One Martini backbone bead per residue (centre of mass of N, CA, C, O) as a GRO file, in nm:
protein
   88
    1MET     BB    1   1.386  -2.321 -17.583
    2LEU     BB    2   1.560  -2.495 -17.818
    3THR     BB    3   1.541  -2.674 -18.073
    4PRO     BB    4   1.731  -2.864 -18.258
    5GLU     BB    5   1.679  -2.704 -18.516
    6ALA     BB    6   1.734  -2.423 -18.391
    7GLN     BB    7   2.023  -2.480 -18.300
    8LYS     BB    8   2.130  -2.520 -18.587
    9MET     BB    9   2.056  -2.236 -18.692
   10VAL     BB   10   2.216  -2.075 -18.489
   11GLY     BB   11   2.489  -2.199 -18.565
   12GLU     BB   12   2.486  -2.087 -18.854
   13ILE     BB   13   2.463  -1.790 -18.780
   14ALA     BB   14   2.721  -1.778 -18.617
   15ALA     BB   15   2.912  -1.861 -18.836
   16ASP     BB   16   2.843  -1.624 -19.023
   17ALA     BB   17   2.929  -1.405 -18.823
   18HIS     BB   18   3.229  -1.488 -18.815
   19ARG     BB   19   3.276  -1.463 -19.128
   20LEU     BB   20   3.131  -1.164 -19.189
   21GLU     BB   21   3.143  -0.942 -18.973
   22PRO     BB   22   2.922  -0.769 -18.856
   23SER     BB   23   2.826  -0.475 -18.696
   24LYS     BB   24   2.533  -0.606 -18.674
   25ILE     BB   25   2.269  -0.779 -18.497
   26VAL     BB   26   1.924  -0.835 -18.575
   27VAL     BB   27   1.659  -0.923 -18.347
   28ALA     BB   28   1.323  -1.050 -18.428
   29GLY     BB   29   1.026  -1.095 -18.281
   30ARG     BB   30   0.729  -1.292 -18.346
   31ALA     BB   31   0.359  -1.241 -18.338
   32ASP     BB   32   0.044  -1.296 -18.319
   33GLY     BB   33  -0.108  -1.028 -18.248
   34GLY     BB   34  -0.172  -0.738 -18.001
   35THR     BB   35  -0.087  -0.839 -17.735
   36ALA     BB   36   0.101  -0.855 -17.456
   37HIS     BB   37   0.154  -1.160 -17.479
   38ASP     BB   38   0.262  -1.155 -17.766
   39ALA     BB   39   0.501  -0.966 -17.707
   40THR     BB   40   0.636  -1.153 -17.501
   41LEU     BB   41   0.680  -1.394 -17.688
   42ALA     BB   42   0.855  -1.244 -17.897
   43ASP     BB   43   1.078  -1.162 -17.692
   44GLN     BB   44   1.155  -1.445 -17.603
   45ARG     BB   45   1.245  -1.545 -17.876
   46ALA     BB   46   1.474  -1.339 -17.915
   47THR     BB   47   1.631  -1.406 -17.657
   48THR     BB   48   1.692  -1.702 -17.718
   49VAL     BB   49   1.863  -1.648 -17.966
   50MET     BB   50   2.068  -1.461 -17.844
   51GLN     BB   51   2.175  -1.668 -17.638
   52GLY     BB   52   2.271  -1.874 -17.857
   53LEU     BB   53   2.477  -1.686 -17.991
   54VAL     BB   54   2.654  -1.640 -17.739
   55GLN     BB   55   2.717  -1.947 -17.696
   56GLN     BB   56   2.865  -1.931 -18.000
   57GLY     BB   57   3.050  -1.646 -17.970
   58VAL     BB   58   2.876  -1.399 -17.979
   59SER     BB   59   2.863  -1.079 -17.928
   60ALA     BB   60   2.641  -0.901 -17.737
   61ALA     BB   61   2.720  -0.607 -17.845
   62MET     BB   62   2.615  -0.686 -18.159
   63ILE     BB   63   2.328  -0.722 -18.034
   64GLU     BB   64   1.986  -0.652 -18.140
   65LYS     BB   65   1.670  -0.577 -18.022
   66GLN     BB   66   1.344  -0.610 -18.188
   67ALA     BB   67   1.053  -0.511 -18.276
   68ASP     BB   68   0.795  -0.709 -18.446
   69ALA     BB   69   0.592  -0.781 -18.734
   70PRO     BB   70   0.405  -0.956 -18.918
   71SER     BB   71   0.281  -1.021 -19.191
   72PRO     BB   72  -0.050  -1.018 -19.278
   73GLU     BB   73  -0.041  -1.318 -19.418
   74ARG     BB   74   0.059  -1.405 -19.131
   75LYS     BB   75  -0.077  -1.670 -18.936
   76GLY     BB   76  -0.034  -1.788 -18.656
   77VAL     BB   77   0.227  -1.995 -18.640
   78ALA     BB   78   0.364  -1.856 -18.893
   79ALA     BB   79   0.417  -1.584 -18.712
   80HIS     BB   80   0.619  -1.753 -18.537
   81GLU     BB   81   0.922  -1.572 -18.522
   82VAL     BB   82   1.271  -1.517 -18.619
   83ILE     BB   83   1.466  -1.238 -18.714
   84VAL     BB   84   1.786  -1.224 -18.885
   85ARG     BB   85   2.016  -0.949 -18.915
   86PHE     BB   86   2.273  -0.816 -19.108
   87LEU     BB   87   2.502  -0.557 -19.071
   88PRO     BB   88   2.762  -0.379 -19.231
   0.00000   0.00000   0.00000
């Protein structure tokens, strides 16, 4: 479930997607740690953002989910994030 702040961010990303019309949107969930549980949490984060984008009218066909890892200097809660990239 997205927080109200995250819902606003996803809405802004969706608006940008409609305006910029990228060829693909790549969504990558991140979590600290290298356990299977961490990977599951990262995947769930990415899936939740993808679902939010689709609910905002972005075509599911143009969204791709990727596994990703946070940069080494990001630890703990700071590493729990979702990165969204637009491809030309």
